[in-house]
N, C-alpha and C positions, 0 to 999 in steps of 0.2 A: 504492498502500499503505502503511497505518498505524502507528499505530508501530511500527520494526524489534527484537523485544531488544539488546541492546546483549551481551550471549553471542553470540548473532548473530555481529553487527560482527566480535568479537578472533576467532573462531571466522577469517572471513573473513579477517578481517585480521593474525592467519594463517600462514594458507595463501596470500595473494599473497605474504609473504615470503620462509616459500620458499621461492617458484618465481620470486622473483625483485622481481614486478609493485609498482610502483609504490604506493605510499600514498593517490594523486591517484583511479587507476584508480578508489574508488566516488565518488566526484567528477567526473569527468570523462569518463567511463565508459572501454573497453579499447582502443587507441592509436589518439587519435583519431580512433574513431570516432562512430556514432550507440551514446547514451547505453542500452543494456538493466536492466531496473528488478533494482532486487532480489528472488534469490526467495529467501526466508524458508521455512524447513525447514516439513515442514507437521507442526503436532503430534499429530493422529494420520494415521497407517495400517492399511488391513488387505491380505488378501495377498490376491491375485489369480493364485492356480497360481502357474510355473513356465514361463520363457523357455524357445526354443531352441534353450538352449543347458543344461537340466535346473537354472538356480538363483534360485532363490525372488525371486518380485516379489512391492512394497506399490502400492498408492498410497490417496487421500488415499479416503475411507470414497464422499461424494459419483463422484467419479471413477471410484472401482471399481463398483458401479451403473451408472456410468455404459457403460462397459466391457461388460459382461459383457451390459448389452444391445444395443451396441455386434454389439460378437461377434456373440452370438448372434445376430443380423437378416444379417450378413455365411454363417455358415452353413446359414440357411438356403435365399441367396438361392443358394449355391453357388460360397462364395466363401472361396479358401485366406485371413482371418487370423492370425496369431501375434505374440505376442506376441519381443521382442526386450532390449526394460529399460525400468525403469520408476520406481523413488523410488533418487532418488540424495540421499545428503549433501553437504557441503562435503568432509568425510573424501575420500571416493572419487573428488572432481570430481579434490580435486588429487594424489590417490593416478593420475590418471586419464590428463592432464596430466604429471607424471614420470613414466607408460615413453612416452607418446613423447616425451618430450625423449632421456629414456635411448635411447631408438631411434635418437639424433640426428634431429631434429630440428626445424628455429626457432620458436621460442614464436610469438612477430606471428602464423605461420602455424598455428599448434597455435589457438593464437587464432579465429582466420575458422573452423576446423574441431568447437571446444567450445568453451564457454560460461566463462568461467569462474568457480575457485571464486565465490560468494557468486548465479551470473548463475545459475545454469541453470533451464530451468521446470523438471529433472529434479523440483530438488530442491524442489518448492512440493506432489508428489504428484503433479501429474492427472495433468506427459503422458509420453506412450510413445513410442519408435518400435518398429514395426511394420519387418511381410517382411513374402512369400506364401511359397507351398512352393513350387522352383525358383526363388529369386529368393535375387540372395550378399544377407546382414545390410548395411542398412549405404549405402546406395549406388548410385549417381544412375537405373540401371537404375529399379528398382523400383519405381518416373512413366513405365515402360509393363506396366506386368503389366495383370492385371481388378481385382483385387485399391484398385493405386491411380485407377484406372477410378467402380471399387466406390464410396471415399471420398472422392470429387471429391463425389457422389452423394448419399452418405446418412447423413457423418458434425456433420455440422450438421445436423438434426433429432438425434442423439444429445448431441449442446451441445460438441466435436471443434471445431477447425484447423487448417488447417496454417495452423504457424507462423514457419517459415523459406522461403517463393516465392525465387521470382526475382528477382533482388534487391531485396530486405525495407533495409529502413531502419539493421539493426545490424547491416550490412556481416559476421555470418554464413554463409558455404557453403547454396546449394540445399538445402534435405534433404526430399524426396516422403517421407521414412518416422518422421520430424517431425510426434504431433497431438498437441495442449492441449483438454486440456476446462476451455472456461471457463462454461458451466451448460447452462442454456437443453432441456437434453435430455427430449428427448417422445414420442424412442420407444417 
């Protein structure tokens, strides 16, 4: 990533301070795992409709166009592809982790399941979490669905790829539901 805005770094630092994360996380990564890249928040976002919970969701414009084409192709192939989550800002990411801490989860464990503020691909407006009819949201069982198989065969045509396969270098748990738009859309 090119030059990161100082206000972004400041907001990330404040979020980390609120969570009790070391300032070194920006330089050395999370808990000694390979460093995830900083993911600056999207400058522009557009609506992509509501998620499965009825919450309005937004993506960066190019990702939104690609998502729309991906969704249309899945529908045409009789595949139920449903949005669970899209853009999340730094503050939302902090609040997400705070809720898990309040529920008694351990921070180091949380950070294998949720990126630290500033490191979530959702900040970029290019990432989506998805599910399908009959599958619990954000669960590994998604990998055994027709939708997951369809995504593996078709997502790249629309510029999307799965970010966290098994044994990924970032130390993030396997997330078959998390796909990120990297460009190159052809569909």
